[in-house]
C-alpha positions in Angstrom: -13.2 9.2 -24.1 -14.2 7.0 -21.2 -14.0 3.8 -23.3 -10.4 4.7 -24.5 -9.3 5.4 -20.9 -10.8 2.1 -19.7 -9.2 0.1 -22.5 -5.8 1.6 -22.2 -5.7 1.6 -18.4 -7.1 -1.9 -18.4 -4.4 -3.1 -20.9 -1.6 -1.6 -18.7 -3.0 -3.4 -15.7 -3.6 -6.6 -17.6 0.2 -6.6 -18.6 1.1 -6.4 -14.9 -1.3 -9.1 -13.9 -0.1 -11.4 -16.7 3.5 -10.8 -15.6 2.6 -12.0 -12.1 0.5 -14.9 -13.2 2.8 -16.3 -15.9 6.0 -16.1 -13.8 4.8 -18.3 -11.0 4.8 -15.3 -8.6 8.5 -14.7 -9.0 7.6 -11.2 -10.1 6.0 -9.5 -7.1 3.8 -6.4 -7.1 6.9 -4.5 -5.9 8.8 -5.6 -9.0 5.8 -4.5 -11.2 5.8 -1.1 -9.5 9.5 -0.5 -10.3 9.3 -1.9 -13.8 6.2 0.1 -14.8 7.4 3.4 -13.3 10.8 2.9 -15.1 9.1 2.0 -18.4 6.9 5.1 -18.0 10.1 7.3 -17.6 11.8 5.6 -20.6 8.8 5.7 -22.9 8.1 9.4 -22.0 11.8 10.4 -22.5 11.7 8.8 -26.0 8.6 10.9 -26.7 6.1 8.1 -27.1 4.0 8.4 -23.9 2.5 11.9 -24.5 0.6 10.7 -27.6 -0.8 7.9 -25.5 -1.9 10.4 -22.8 -3.4 12.6 -25.5 -5.4 9.5 -26.8 -6.4 7.9 -23.5 -6.4 10.6 -20.9 -6.7 9.2 -17.4 -6.3 5.7 -18.8 -2.6 6.5 -19.4 -1.9 9.0 -16.6 -3.4 7.0 -13.6 -1.4 3.8 -13.8 2.2 3.5 -12.6 3.5 4.2 -16.1 1.8 7.6 -15.9 3.6 8.3 -12.7 6.9 7.6 -14.5 5.8 9.9 -17.4 5.0 12.7 -14.9 8.4 12.4 -13.3 10.2 12.3 -16.7 8.4 15.4 -18.0 9.2 17.3 -14.7 12.8 16.3 -14.9 13.2 17.2 -18.6 11.5 20.6 -18.1 13.5 21.5 -15.0 16.8 20.3 -16.5 16.3 22.8 -19.3 16.0 25.6 -16.7 18.4 24.5 -14.0 20.8 22.0 -15.5 21.7 18.7 -13.9 20.3 19.6 -10.5 17.0 20.3 -12.2 16.7 16.6 -13.1 16.2 15.8 -9.4 14.2 18.9 -8.6 11.9 18.5 -11.5 11.1 14.9 -11.0 10.3 15.3 -7.3 8.5 18.6 -7.8 6.2 17.2 -10.5 5.3 14.2 -8.5 5.0 16.0 -5.1 1.2 16.6 -5.4 0.4 13.0 -6.1 2.7 11.7 -3.4 1.3 14.1 -0.8 -2.3 13.1 -1.7 -1.4 9.4 -1.3 0.1 10.0 2.1 -2.8 12.3 3.3 -5.6 10.0 2.1 -3.8 6.9 3.3 -3.5 8.5 6.8 -7.1 9.5 6.8 -8.2 6.0 5.7 -6.1 4.6 8.6 -7.9 6.9 11.0 -11.4 6.0 9.8 -11.0 2.2 9.2 -9.9 -0.5 11.6 -7.4 -3.0 10.2 -8.2 -6.7 10.6 -5.7 -8.5 12.7 
């Protein structure tokens, strides 16, 4: 399972790195973030991302495409229960734990480490 996670996660990261390297840096990390999250949403909504998650585990859920998948699944589930408003509630609710963890750990790292000027 570790090898599958490493290979799939590495392949996703390799695609982002190749995009940046082969486009003479016209595509920035911010562009990659938006494109990968959006691709994760689209691929998940089409039903193709869950089999990848089942195959690769964390190799598919940790990268940015996995964040898009998480948001799509939350939106789809909540839309079935609450209609159109559920699309927004579900996407944000599903991602809230990860976003909160990123903010909290980022804050703690800022307290512990000193940035270089």
